[in-house]
C-alpha positions, 0 to 999 in steps of 0.5 A, a space after each residue: 953101106 958107104 965107106 968112111 968119108 963117102 957120102 950116101 946118095 939116094 937115087 930117086 926113081 920116078 914112076 912113069 905115068 901111063 898114057 891111060 892115067 894121063 888121058 883119064 886126068 885130062 878127062 877129069 877122072 881119077 885113075 887108080 892103079 891096076 883094077 883098083 877102081 873096079 868094085 872088088 866083087 868084079 875084079 876076079 872076073 876081069 883078066 888080061 891076055 897073056 903077057 899084057 898088064 893093067 895100067 889103071 882103071 877109072 870108075 866112070 859111073 861113080 864120077 858122074 853119079 851126082 852130076 847125072 843121077 838120071 843118066 844110064 852111066 857106064 861103069 869102068 874104063 880100064 887101061 891095058 898094056 899089050 906085050 908090044 908096049 901099046 896101051 889101050 882102053 877097054 870099057 867094062 860094064 857089069 850088068 845082069 843079062 837075065 832078060 832080053 830087056 837088059 839089052 836096051 839098058 846096056 845100049 843106053 849106057 853105051 850111047 852115053 859112054 860114046 857121047 862122053 868119048 866124043 867130047 874134047 876132054 875125052 879125046 885121048 881116052 877115045 884115041 886109046 879106045 880106037 887104037 889098032 891093038 883091039 881084037 874086036 870091040 873095046 866095049 865089054 858086057 860083064 854078066 853079073 852072076 845073078 841069074 842066067 844069060 837070056 841073050 842067045 848068040 843067034 838072037 835079034 838082041 845079039 845082032 843089035 849088040 853087034 850092030 852097036 859094037 857091044 860084046 855079048 855078055 860073059 861072066 869072065 872078060 879077058 881084055 886084049 
């Protein structure tokens, strides 16, 4: 409390906008804090490596659903800050893996996402996707809990996923 005769002053603190938020806005997407853009039932299945943090997320599918209703759209982009301060973008697609036929659907979604990342509006997101801090591919297949995984690690489908830079489906995803 201020002493008599002293003026009370408040210092305004501005929260720094993350690189992810800035890049998402530039792409015309609406970023949300942490994993808020991710459907609630999937949030617990998406973690970040020790010491890292989520800087934001976007619902890419929700954004393009009306404009591109027939497209195979990717679901989520997630910003991650590493312990060294570097910020990356990871892309997560919740999808069943109960049949090997799901691989072609996932590759169509990945091709759609990569075509978006090649547009000028998505340049900053693409740069953050290709940043050097990634351990392996930045594209994650989050296996939905319904059904077993029918894609084995040594199958032709697994080789096809690897060829296109898509990780094998897992029920838990740990981002860099």
